[in-house]
N, CA, C and O atoms as a GROMACS GRO file, in nm:
protein
  372
    1MET      N    1 -16.586 -10.987  -0.206
    1MET     CA    2 -16.550 -10.870  -0.284
    1MET      C    3 -16.568 -10.747  -0.197
    1MET      O    4 -16.669 -10.733  -0.128
    2GLU      N    5 -16.472 -10.659  -0.200
    2GLU     CA    6 -16.476 -10.540  -0.118
    2GLU      C    7 -16.564 -10.433  -0.182
    2GLU      O    8 -16.573 -10.422  -0.304
    3ALA      N    9 -16.629 -10.355  -0.097
    3ALA     CA   10 -16.713 -10.246  -0.146
    3ALA      C   11 -16.626 -10.131  -0.196
    3ALA      O   12 -16.516 -10.108  -0.145
    4ALA      N   13 -16.677 -10.060  -0.295
    4ALA     CA   14 -16.605  -9.944  -0.348
    4ALA      C   15 -16.608  -9.832  -0.245
    4ALA      O   16 -16.706  -9.814  -0.173
    5THR      N   17 -16.499  -9.756  -0.240
    5THR     CA   18 -16.491  -9.644  -0.147
    5THR      C   19 -16.493  -9.513  -0.224
    5THR      O   20 -16.485  -9.512  -0.347
    6ALA      N   21 -16.503  -9.403  -0.150
    6ALA     CA   22 -16.503  -9.271  -0.213
    6ALA      C   23 -16.371  -9.247  -0.286
    6ALA      O   24 -16.369  -9.183  -0.391
    7SER      N   25 -16.259  -9.298  -0.230
    7SER     CA   26 -16.130  -9.278  -0.297
    7SER      C   27 -16.124  -9.358  -0.428
    7SER      O   28 -16.058  -9.316  -0.523
    8ASP      N   29 -16.193  -9.475  -0.432
    8ASP     CA   30 -16.201  -9.551  -0.557
    8ASP      C   31 -16.273  -9.470  -0.664
    8ASP      O   32 -16.229  -9.462  -0.779
    9ASP      N   33 -16.385  -9.408  -0.623
    9ASP     CA   34 -16.461  -9.325  -0.716
    9ASP      C   35 -16.376  -9.208  -0.765
    9ASP      O   36 -16.379  -9.173  -0.883
   10LYS      N   37 -16.302  -9.147  -0.673
   10LYS     CA   38 -16.215  -9.034  -0.709
   10LYS      C   39 -16.107  -9.079  -0.807
   10LYS      O   40 -16.077  -9.009  -0.903
   11GLY      N   41 -16.049  -9.197  -0.781
   11GLY     CA   42 -15.946  -9.250  -0.870
   11GLY      C   43 -16.000  -9.274  -1.009
   11GLY      O   44 -15.931  -9.247  -1.108
   12PHE      N   45 -16.123  -9.326  -1.018
   12PHE     CA   46 -16.183  -9.349  -1.148
   12PHE      C   47 -16.212  -9.218  -1.219
   12PHE      O   48 -16.190  -9.206  -1.340
   13GLU      N   49 -16.261  -9.121  -1.145
   13GLU     CA   50 -16.288  -8.989  -1.204
   13GLU      C   51 -16.158  -8.925  -1.254
   13GLU      O   52 -16.154  -8.867  -1.362
   14ASP      N   53 -16.051  -8.937  -1.174
   14ASP     CA   54 -15.921  -8.884  -1.216
   14ASP      C   55 -15.873  -8.952  -1.343
   14ASP      O   56 -15.819  -8.887  -1.433
   15TYR      N   57 -15.894  -9.083  -1.351
   15TYR     CA   58 -15.853  -9.158  -1.470
   15TYR      C   59 -15.930  -9.110  -1.593
   15TYR      O   60 -15.873  -9.093  -1.701
   16GLN      N   61 -16.059  -9.089  -1.576
   16GLN     CA   62 -16.141  -9.042  -1.689
   16GLN      C   63 -16.098  -8.905  -1.738
   16GLN      O   64 -16.112  -8.874  -1.856
   17LEU      N   65 -16.045  -8.823  -1.648
   17LEU     CA   66 -16.002  -8.689  -1.686
   17LEU      C   67 -15.858  -8.684  -1.738
   17LEU      O   68 -15.815  -8.583  -1.793
   18ALA      N   69 -15.785  -8.793  -1.721
   18ALA     CA   70 -15.645  -8.798  -1.765
   18ALA      C   71 -15.638  -8.791  -1.918
   18ALA      O   72 -15.727  -8.841  -1.986
   19PRO      N   73 -15.532  -8.728  -1.971
   19PRO     CA   74 -15.519  -8.723  -2.116
   19PRO      C   75 -15.503  -8.864  -2.175
   19PRO      O   76 -15.440  -8.950  -2.114
   20ARG      N   77 -15.558  -8.884  -2.291
   20ARG     CA   78 -15.548  -9.014  -2.359
   20ARG      C   79 -15.407  -9.032  -2.415
   20ARG      O   80 -15.344  -8.937  -2.460
   21ILE      N   81 -15.360  -9.157  -2.410
   21ILE     CA   82 -15.227  -9.183  -2.466
   21ILE      C   83 -15.239  -9.202  -2.616
   21ILE      O   84 -15.344  -9.243  -2.665
   22PRO      N   85 -15.134  -9.172  -2.691
   22PRO     CA   86 -15.137  -9.194  -2.835
   22PRO      C   87 -15.160  -9.342  -2.868
   22PRO      O   88 -15.119  -9.430  -2.792
   23ALA      N   89 -15.224  -9.367  -2.979
   23ALA     CA   90 -15.259  -9.504  -3.018
   23ALA      C   91 -15.137  -9.594  -3.033
   23ALA      O   92 -15.149  -9.716  -3.013
   24ASP      N   93 -15.021  -9.539  -3.068
   24ASP     CA   94 -14.903  -9.624  -3.087
   24ASP      C   95 -14.823  -9.644  -2.959
   24ASP      O   96 -14.722  -9.714  -2.961
   25ASP      N   97 -14.866  -9.584  -2.846
   25ASP     CA   98 -14.799  -9.608  -2.717
   25ASP      C   99 -14.846  -9.740  -2.657
   25ASP      O  100 -14.955  -9.788  -2.687
   26ASP      N  101 -14.763  -9.797  -2.572
   26ASP     CA  102 -14.794  -9.923  -2.506
   26ASP      C  103 -14.877  -9.894  -2.380
   26ASP      O  104 -14.826  -9.832  -2.286
   27PRO      N  105 -15.004  -9.937  -2.377
   27PRO     CA  106 -15.087  -9.908  -2.260
   27PRO      C  107 -15.035  -9.973  -2.131
   27PRO      O  108 -15.053  -9.918  -2.023
   28LEU      N  109 -14.972 -10.090  -2.142
   28LEU     CA  110 -14.916 -10.154  -2.023
   28LEU      C  111 -14.804 -10.069  -1.962
   28LEU      O  112 -14.792 -10.061  -1.840
   29GLU      N  113 -14.724 -10.006  -2.046
   29GLU     CA  114 -14.618  -9.919  -1.996
   29GLU      C  115 -14.678  -9.795  -1.929
   29GLU      O  116 -14.627  -9.749  -1.827
   30TRP      N  117 -14.786  -9.742  -1.988
   30TRP     CA  118 -14.853  -9.627  -1.927
   30TRP      C  119 -14.905  -9.663  -1.789
   30TRP      O  120 -14.888  -9.588  -1.694
   31TRP      N  121 -14.970  -9.779  -1.778
   31TRP     CA  122 -15.023  -9.822  -1.649
   31TRP      C  123 -14.912  -9.847  -1.548
   31TRP      O  124 -14.926  -9.816  -1.430
   32LYS      N  125 -14.801  -9.904  -1.595
   32LYS     CA  126 -14.688  -9.927  -1.504
   32LYS      C  127 -14.637  -9.794  -1.449
   32LYS      O  128 -14.606  -9.784  -1.330
   33ALA      N  129 -14.628  -9.694  -1.534
   33ALA     CA  130 -14.580  -9.562  -1.492
   33ALA      C  131 -14.680  -9.490  -1.402
   33ALA      O  132 -14.642  -9.405  -1.322
   34ASN      N  133 -14.808  -9.524  -1.413
   34ASN     CA  134 -14.913  -9.455  -1.338
   34ASN      C  135 -14.979  -9.542  -1.231
   34ASN      O  136 -15.087  -9.509  -1.181
   35GLN      N  137 -14.915  -9.653  -1.196
   35GLN     CA  138 -14.979  -9.744  -1.100
   35GLN      C  139 -14.998  -9.682  -0.961
   35GLN      O  140 -15.094  -9.715  -0.892
   36THR      N  141 -14.908  -9.594  -0.919
   36THR     CA  142 -14.927  -9.530  -0.789
   36THR      C  143 -15.035  -9.422  -0.795
   36THR      O  144 -15.097  -9.391  -0.693
   37ARG      N  145 -15.056  -9.367  -0.911
   37ARG     CA  146 -15.160  -9.266  -0.930
   37ARG      C  147 -15.300  -9.329  -0.930
   37ARG      O  148 -15.396  -9.267  -0.884
   38PHE      N  149 -15.309  -9.452  -0.981
   38PHE     CA  150 -15.437  -9.524  -0.990
   38PHE      C  151 -15.422  -9.664  -0.930
   38PHE      O  152 -15.430  -9.763  -1.003
   39PRO      N  153 -15.401  -9.674  -0.799
   39PRO     CA  154 -15.374  -9.804  -0.738
   39PRO      C  155 -15.490  -9.903  -0.743
   39PRO      O  156 -15.468 -10.024  -0.742
   40THR      N  157 -15.612  -9.854  -0.749
   40THR     CA  158 -15.728  -9.944  -0.756
   40THR      C  159 -15.749  -9.995  -0.898
   40THR      O  160 -15.784 -10.112  -0.918
   41LEU      N  161 -15.727  -9.910  -0.996
   41LEU     CA  162 -15.750  -9.948  -1.136
   41LEU      C  163 -15.634 -10.028  -1.195
   41LEU      O  164 -15.654 -10.107  -1.287
   42PHE      N  165 -15.513 -10.008  -1.142
   42PHE     CA  166 -15.395 -10.072  -1.200
   42PHE      C  167 -15.407 -10.226  -1.206
   42PHE      O  168 -15.378 -10.282  -1.312
   43PRO      N  169 -15.448 -10.295  -1.100
   43PRO     CA  170 -15.458 -10.441  -1.110
   43PRO      C  171 -15.558 -10.488  -1.216
   43PRO      O  172 -15.535 -10.589  -1.283
   44MET      N  173 -15.667 -10.413  -1.232
   44MET     CA  174 -15.765 -10.450  -1.335
   44MET      C  175 -15.706 -10.429  -1.474
   44MET      O  176 -15.722 -10.514  -1.562
   45ALA      N  177 -15.640 -10.317  -1.494
   45ALA     CA  178 -15.580 -10.289  -1.625
   45ALA      C  179 -15.475 -10.394  -1.658
   45ALA      O  180 -15.469 -10.442  -1.772
   46LYS      N  181 -15.393 -10.429  -1.560
   46LYS     CA  182 -15.289 -10.529  -1.582
   46LYS      C  183 -15.350 -10.664  -1.617
   46LYS      O  184 -15.300 -10.736  -1.703
   47SER      N  185 -15.458 -10.697  -1.551
   47SER     CA  186 -15.525 -10.824  -1.576
   47SER      C  187 -15.583 -10.830  -1.718
   47SER      O  188 -15.564 -10.929  -1.788
   48PHE      N  189 -15.653 -10.724  -1.759
   48PHE     CA  190 -15.717 -10.726  -1.890
   48PHE      C  191 -15.619 -10.699  -2.004
   48PHE      O  192 -15.628 -10.763  -2.108
   49LEU      N  193 -15.529 -10.606  -1.986
   49LEU     CA  194 -15.436 -10.572  -2.093
   49LEU      C  195 -15.324 -10.675  -2.106
   49LEU      O  196 -15.260 -10.686  -2.211
   50GLY      N  197 -15.300 -10.751  -2.001
   50GLY     CA  198 -15.194 -10.851  -2.003
   50GLY      C  199 -15.234 -10.983  -2.066
   50GLY      O  200 -15.152 -11.073  -2.076
   51CYS      N  201 -15.360 -10.995  -2.107
   51CYS     CA  202 -15.406 -11.119  -2.170
   51CYS      C  203 -15.340 -11.134  -2.307
   51CYS      O  204 -15.342 -11.040  -2.386
   52PRO      N  205 -15.281 -11.248  -2.335
   52PRO     CA  206 -15.217 -11.266  -2.465
   52PRO      C  207 -15.319 -11.269  -2.579
   52PRO      O  208 -15.428 -11.325  -2.566
   53ALA      N  209 -15.284 -11.208  -2.688
   53ALA     CA  210 -15.371 -11.208  -2.805
   53ALA      C  211 -15.353 -11.340  -2.879
   53ALA      O  212 -15.248 -11.366  -2.938
   54THR      N  213 -15.455 -11.422  -2.875
   54THR     CA  214 -15.449 -11.553  -2.939
   54THR      C  215 -15.589 -11.598  -2.976
   54THR      O  216 -15.687 -11.554  -2.916
   55THR      N  217 -15.600 -11.684  -3.075
   55THR     CA  218 -15.729 -11.737  -3.114
   55THR      C  219 -15.755 -11.872  -3.049
   55THR      O  220 -15.864 -11.928  -3.064
   56ALA      N  221 -15.658 -11.925  -2.976
   56ALA     CA  222 -15.673 -12.058  -2.917
   56ALA      C  223 -15.795 -12.065  -2.825
   56ALA      O  224 -15.872 -12.161  -2.832
   57GLU      N  225 -15.813 -11.966  -2.740
   57GLU     CA  226 -15.927 -11.966  -2.648
   57GLU      C  227 -16.058 -11.959  -2.726
   57GLU      O  228 -16.154 -12.028  -2.692
   58LEU      N  229 -16.062 -11.876  -2.827
   58LEU     CA  230 -16.182 -11.865  -2.909
   58LEU      C  231 -16.214 -11.998  -2.976
   58LEU      O  232 -16.330 -12.039  -2.981
   59GLU      N  233 -16.112 -12.067  -3.025
   59GLU     CA  234 -16.132 -12.198  -3.087
   59GLU      C  235 -16.186 -12.298  -2.986
   59GLU      O  236 -16.271 -12.381  -3.021
   60ARG      N  237 -16.138 -12.292  -2.862
   60ARG     CA  238 -16.190 -12.381  -2.758
   60ARG      C  239 -16.336 -12.352  -2.730
   60ARG      O  240 -16.415 -12.444  -2.709
   61VAL      N  241 -16.374 -12.223  -2.729
   61VAL     CA  242 -16.513 -12.187  -2.705
   61VAL      C  243 -16.603 -12.242  -2.815
   61VAL      O  244 -16.707 -12.301  -2.786
   62PHE      N  245 -16.563 -12.225  -2.940
   62PHE     CA  246 -16.644 -12.277  -3.051
   62PHE      C  247 -16.653 -12.429  -3.047
   62PHE      O  248 -16.758 -12.486  -3.076
   63SER      N  249 -16.546 -12.495  -3.012
   63SER     CA  250 -16.546 -12.640  -3.000
   63SER      C  251 -16.643 -12.685  -2.891
   63SER      O  252 -16.722 -12.777  -2.910
   64LYS      N  253 -16.635 -12.619  -2.775
   64LYS     CA  254 -16.725 -12.652  -2.663
   64LYS      C  255 -16.869 -12.622  -2.701
   64LYS      O  256 -16.959 -12.699  -2.668
   65ALA      N  257 -16.893 -12.511  -2.770
   65ALA     CA  258 -17.029 -12.476  -2.813
   65ALA      C  259 -17.085 -12.583  -2.905
   65ALA      O  260 -17.202 -12.620  -2.895
   66GLY      N  261 -17.001 -12.634  -2.995
   66GLY     CA  262 -17.045 -12.741  -3.084
   66GLY      C  263 -17.083 -12.866  -3.007
   66GLY      O  264 -17.180 -12.933  -3.042
   67LYS      N  265 -17.008 -12.897  -2.902
   67LYS     CA  266 -17.039 -13.016  -2.821
   67LYS      C  267 -17.166 -12.994  -2.739
   67LYS      O  268 -17.244 -13.087  -2.720
   68LEU      N  269 -17.185 -12.872  -2.689
   68LEU     CA  270 -17.304 -12.843  -2.610
   68LEU      C  271 -17.430 -12.834  -2.696
   68LEU      O  272 -17.541 -12.855  -2.647
   69HIS      N  273 -17.414 -12.804  -2.822
   69HIS     CA  274 -17.527 -12.783  -2.914
   69HIS      C  275 -17.529 -12.892  -3.021
   69HIS      O  276 -17.546 -12.863  -3.140
   70ASP      N  277 -17.512 -13.016  -2.979
   70ASP     CA  278 -17.511 -13.126  -3.075
   70ASP      C  279 -17.654 -13.165  -3.115
   70ASP      O  280 -17.750 -13.098  -3.074
   71ASP      N  281 -17.669 -13.272  -3.193
   71ASP     CA  282 -17.800 -13.311  -3.244
   71ASP      C  283 -17.903 -13.338  -3.135
   71ASP      O  284 -18.021 -13.306  -3.152
   72GLN      N  285 -17.860 -13.395  -3.023
   72GLN     CA  286 -17.955 -13.425  -2.916
   72GLN      C  287 -17.999 -13.300  -2.840
   72GLN      O  288 -18.101 -13.302  -2.772
   73ARG      N  289 -17.924 -13.192  -2.850
   73ARG     CA  290 -17.953 -13.073  -2.770
   73ARG      C  291 -17.992 -12.952  -2.855
   73ARG      O  292 -17.983 -12.839  -2.807
   74LYS      N  293 -18.032 -12.973  -2.976
   74LYS     CA  294 -18.064 -12.860  -3.063
   74LYS      C  295 -18.182 -12.777  -3.012
   74LYS      O  296 -18.201 -12.663  -3.055
   75SER      N  297 -18.262 -12.834  -2.922
   75SER     CA  298 -18.376 -12.759  -2.869
   75SER      C  299 -18.336 -12.665  -2.755
   75SER      O  300 -18.419 -12.589  -2.705
   76VAL      N  301 -18.210 -12.669  -2.714
   76VAL     CA  302 -18.162 -12.582  -2.606
   76VAL      C  303 -18.168 -12.437  -2.655
   76VAL      O  304 -18.125 -12.405  -2.766
   77LEU      N  305 -18.220 -12.351  -2.570
   77LEU     CA  306 -18.230 -12.208  -2.606
   77LEU      C  307 -18.090 -12.147  -2.617
   77LEU      O  308 -17.996 -12.191  -2.550
   78ASP      N  309 -18.077 -12.045  -2.701
   78ASP     CA  310 -17.950 -11.975  -2.717
   78ASP      C  311 -17.900 -11.917  -2.584
   78ASP      O  312 -17.780 -11.920  -2.555
   79VAL      N  313 -17.993 -11.865  -2.505
   79VAL     CA  314 -17.957 -11.806  -2.375
   79VAL      C  315 -17.896 -11.913  -2.285
   79VAL      O  316 -17.797 -11.888  -2.217
   80THR      N  317 -17.955 -12.032  -2.286
   80THR     CA  318 -17.904 -12.143  -2.204
   80THR      C  319 -17.765 -12.183  -2.252
   80THR      O  320 -17.676 -12.206  -2.170
   81LEU      N  321 -17.746 -12.191  -2.381
   81LEU     CA  322 -17.616 -12.226  -2.437
   81LEU      C  323 -17.512 -12.120  -2.398
   81LEU      O  324 -17.400 -12.154  -2.360
   82GLU      N  325 -17.549 -11.993  -2.406
   82GLU     CA  326 -17.458 -11.886  -2.366
   82GLU      C  327 -17.421 -11.897  -2.219
   82GLU      O  328 -17.305 -11.880  -2.182
   83GLN      N  329 -17.519 -11.926  -2.135
   83GLN     CA  330 -17.493 -11.942  -1.991
   83GLN      C  331 -17.402 -12.061  -1.965
   83GLN      O  332 -17.313 -12.053  -1.880
   84GLN      N  333 -17.422 -12.170  -2.036
   84GLN     CA  334 -17.337 -12.288  -2.020
   84GLN      C  335 -17.193 -12.256  -2.060
   84GLN      O  336 -17.099 -12.298  -1.993
   85LEU      N  337 -17.176 -12.183  -2.168
   85LEU     CA  338 -17.041 -12.146  -2.212
   85LEU      C  339 -16.974 -12.052  -2.112
   85LEU      O  340 -16.856 -12.069  -2.082
   86MET      N  341 -17.048 -11.956  -2.060
   86MET     CA  342 -16.991 -11.865  -1.960
   86MET      C  343 -16.949 -11.943  -1.836
   86MET      O  344 -16.843 -11.916  -1.780
   87ALA      N  345 -17.030 -12.037  -1.794
   87ALA     CA  346 -16.996 -12.117  -1.677
   87ALA      C  347 -16.875 -12.206  -1.706
   87ALA      O  348 -16.790 -12.225  -1.618
   88ALA      N  349 -16.867 -12.260  -1.825
   88ALA     CA  350 -16.758 -12.352  -1.860
   88ALA      C  351 -16.624 -12.281  -1.868
   88ALA      O  352 -16.521 -12.338  -1.830
   89PHE      N  353 -16.622 -12.157  -1.916
   89PHE     CA  354 -16.494 -12.089  -1.939
   89PHE      C  355 -16.464 -11.979  -1.841
   89PHE      O  356 -16.346 -11.949  -1.818
   90ASN      N  357 -16.563 -11.917  -1.782
   90ASN     CA  358 -16.547 -11.814  -1.682
   90ASN      C  359 -16.458 -11.699  -1.729
   90ASN      O  360 -16.422 -11.614  -1.648
   91TRP      N  361 -16.422 -11.694  -1.852
   91TRP     CA  362 -16.352 -11.585  -1.918
   91TRP      C  363 -16.232 -11.531  -1.842
   91TRP      O  364 -16.216 -11.409  -1.831
   92LYS      N  365 -16.148 -11.616  -1.792
   92LYS     CA  366 -16.025 -11.572  -1.725
   92LYS      C  367 -15.906 -11.596  -1.815
   92LYS      O  368 -15.905 -11.690  -1.895
   93CYS      N  369 -15.806 -11.510  -1.802
   93CYS     CA  370 -15.682 -11.526  -1.878
   93CYS      C  371 -15.591 -11.621  -1.805
   93CYS      O  372 -15.481 -11.648  -1.852
   0.00000   0.00000   0.00000
């Protein structure tokens, strides 16, 4: 992973000062129009905003949690179960 630079910090500060888009505007379109203005932030925004809205992944997480927390493993701490789920899914789109 590359270290953040002063220009990255400046880009983030510029983004924070930018006017907010109206709630009914498409944020992906805004990022597409402003990708040259925020070249460091654009890939992150595209990655997070481009994730499809679906419950399928959530259902998989609950199913996996049920398997990890079955009758034989009920003594497993919640923190351990959370760590196992994070490792199993790695939260990528």
